[in-house]
C-alpha positions as CSV (number, residue, x, y, z in Angstrom):
1,T,33.7,19.6,28.6
2,R,30.8,17.4,30.0
3,G,27.9,16.5,27.4
4,V,25.0,14.9,29.2
5,K,22.5,13.0,27.4
6,G,19.1,14.0,27.2
7,L,20.2,17.9,28.0
8,M,19.6,20.3,25.3
9,G,18.7,17.5,22.7
10,S,21.9,15.8,23.8
11,D,22.2,11.9,22.6
12,Y,25.2,11.2,24.5
13,D,27.2,11.7,27.5
14,Y,30.8,12.4,27.3
15,N,34.1,14.3,28.6
16,K,36.5,15.9,26.9
17,F,39.7,17.4,28.6
18,R,41.4,20.2,26.7
19,L,44.3,22.3,27.8
20,Q,46.1,25.0,25.7
21,V,48.9,27.3,26.6
22,D,50.2,30.3,24.4
23,K,53.3,32.0,25.0
24,R,55.2,34.7,23.2
25,I,58.9,35.0,23.2
26,R,61.1,38.1,22.6
27,M,64.5,37.0,20.7
28,G,66.2,39.8,20.0
29,L,67.6,40.3,17.0
30,L,65.5,36.9,15.6
31,G,62.2,39.0,16.5
32,V,59.3,37.5,18.1
33,A,58.1,34.2,18.5
34,F,54.4,32.9,19.4
35,I,54.2,29.3,20.5
36,T,50.5,27.6,21.0
37,V,50.8,24.2,22.7
38,A,47.4,22.4,23.0
39,G,46.2,18.9,23.8
40,E,42.7,17.0,24.1
41,Y,41.4,13.6,25.5
42,I,38.2,12.3,24.9
43,P,37.7,9.2,26.8
44,D,34.4,8.1,25.5
45,K,33.1,6.4,22.4
46,L,31.8,9.3,20.3
47,P,30.7,10.0,16.6
48,Y,33.2,11.5,14.6
49,P,31.6,15.3,14.7
50,L,31.8,15.1,18.4
51,L,35.5,14.2,18.2
52,G,38.3,16.5,17.9
53,V,38.1,17.4,13.9
54,H,40.9,19.0,12.9
55,L,40.3,22.5,11.1
56,G,41.9,22.2,7.7
57,N,41.8,25.2,5.2
58,Q,41.0,24.6,1.3
59,S,40.9,28.2,0.2
60,F,43.4,30.6,-0.8
61,L,43.3,32.8,2.6
62,Y,45.7,31.8,4.8
63,S,44.5,31.3,8.6
64,Q,46.3,31.0,11.7
65,F,43.5,28.5,13.4
66,A,43.9,25.8,10.4
67,Y,46.0,23.6,8.9
68,N,46.5,25.4,5.6
69,L,47.3,22.4,3.3
70,M,44.6,20.1,5.3
71,N,41.3,19.3,3.2
72,F,38.3,19.9,5.5
73,G,37.6,17.0,8.0
74,E,40.6,15.1,6.6
75,F,41.9,13.8,10.0
76,V,39.8,13.3,13.6
77,S,41.0,12.4,16.7
78,D,40.3,11.6,20.0
79,R,43.4,12.4,21.5
80,Y,46.1,14.7,20.3
81,V,48.6,17.4,20.7
82,T,49.3,20.3,18.5
83,I,52.1,22.6,18.3
84,R,51.7,25.9,16.4
85,Y,54.9,28.1,16.2
86,R,55.1,31.5,14.5
87,Q,58.5,33.4,14.0
88,F,58.0,37.1,13.0
89,L,61.6,38.0,12.0
90,E,60.9,41.9,11.8
91,G,63.2,42.9,9.3
92,L,66.2,40.7,10.4
93,F,67.0,40.1,6.7
94,L,64.8,42.4,4.7
95,N,66.3,45.6,5.9
96,R,69.9,44.7,4.9
97,I,69.0,44.6,1.1
98,P,69.3,48.0,-0.4
99,L,66.0,49.7,-1.7
100,M,64.0,46.5,0.2
101,N,64.2,48.1,3.3
102,K,62.3,51.1,2.2
103,L,59.6,48.7,1.5
104,K,59.7,47.5,5.4
105,W,58.6,44.0,4.4
106,R,58.9,41.6,7.0
107,L,59.4,37.8,6.9
108,V,57.8,35.5,8.8
109,A,57.7,31.3,9.2
110,T,55.6,28.8,10.6
111,T,55.3,25.7,11.7
112,N,52.0,23.7,12.7
113,I,52.2,20.2,13.8
114,I,49.7,17.5,14.9
115,Y,50.3,14.4,16.8
116,G,47.4,12.0,18.0
117,G,45.3,9.1,17.2
118,L,41.9,7.4,17.1
119,S,41.0,4.6,19.9
120,K,39.7,1.2,18.4
121,E,36.1,1.8,19.8
122,N,36.0,5.3,18.0
123,Q,37.1,3.7,14.6
124,Q,34.3,1.0,14.9
125,L,31.7,3.2,15.5
126,I,32.4,5.8,12.6
127,A,33.6,3.1,9.9
128,N,31.2,2.8,7.0
129,Q,30.8,-0.4,4.4
130,T,31.8,0.4,0.9
131,P,29.7,-1.5,-1.8
132,D,32.6,-3.7,-2.2
133,G,32.7,-4.6,1.1
134,K,35.3,-2.9,2.7
135,T,35.3,-1.2,5.5
136,C,36.1,2.9,5.4
137,L,36.3,5.9,7.5
138,P,34.5,9.2,6.5
139,T,37.5,11.1,7.5
140,G,40.9,9.7,8.3
141,Y,42.9,9.9,11.3
142,L,46.4,10.4,12.4
143,T,48.1,6.7,12.4
144,G,51.2,7.1,14.7
145,T,53.1,9.9,12.0
146,P,52.4,13.7,13.0
147,Y,50.9,15.8,10.5
148,V,53.3,18.4,9.9
149,E,53.4,21.3,7.8
150,V,56.0,24.6,7.4
151,G,55.7,27.8,5.8
152,Y,57.4,31.1,5.3
153,G,56.2,34.3,3.8
154,V,56.3,38.2,3.7
155,E,53.9,40.4,5.5
156,N,53.6,44.4,5.5
157,I,53.3,44.5,1.7
158,F,51.6,47.7,0.9
159,H,51.4,47.8,4.9
160,F,48.3,45.2,4.7
161,F,49.1,42.2,2.6
162,R,51.0,38.9,3.7
163,V,52.0,36.4,1.3
164,D,52.6,32.5,2.7
165,F,54.2,29.7,1.0
166,V,53.3,26.4,2.9
167,H,54.8,22.9,2.4
168,R,53.0,19.9,4.0
169,L,55.6,17.2,4.7
170,T,53.7,14.4,5.9
171,Y,50.4,12.4,4.7
172,L,51.4,13.1,0.9
173,N,50.2,9.6,-0.1
174,K,46.5,10.5,0.0
175,P,45.0,11.1,-3.4
176,D,44.0,14.3,-3.0
177,A,46.7,16.0,-0.6
178,R,48.2,19.2,-1.5
179,A,52.1,19.3,-0.7
180,F,52.3,23.1,-2.0
181,G,50.0,26.1,-1.6
182,I,50.5,29.9,-1.6
183,V,48.0,31.8,0.6
184,A,47.5,35.2,1.6
185,T,45.8,37.1,3.9
186,I,44.8,41.1,4.7
187,Q,46.3,42.2,8.1
188,F,46.4,45.6,10.1
189,K,49.7,45.8,12.2
190,L,50.3,48.8,14.1
């Protein structure tokens, strides 16, 4: 992506380099896995709305494109790599339980990881002064430890409902961090 100062009201010249790879893997008895690996690098000094603001989700609805226990705008990066892994077990365990196999429920497991950081130049650009003279950022950034959340759930409930149980494994020391959440979604699969 190329931003040109003055073009369509833009106030900044900048470059963004992004690469994403998606792969579906058939795993025989273990079902099907979907993996997405993406990365972005922004070499320019920019205000945080133009950086990589990672998509959080504070609702009770599951989103495969967001981090389901991350708050809105909680983390921003100018360089990062993200891995999203989804494993659909397609009845491997639940089909072996008497009477459960009649429901045709399916287990699913998920993992979402971000590893990245924010350059000193961008940290200084977006830093604010609090009334007590301390410097703070309007949002946080990854500090060398990856953000990790894992989940497991059941899909195909009444043929269209899915419930996931999600655990946040890192950055739990933040005051508003949720360590565990139950999220649901409606989906139609043929």
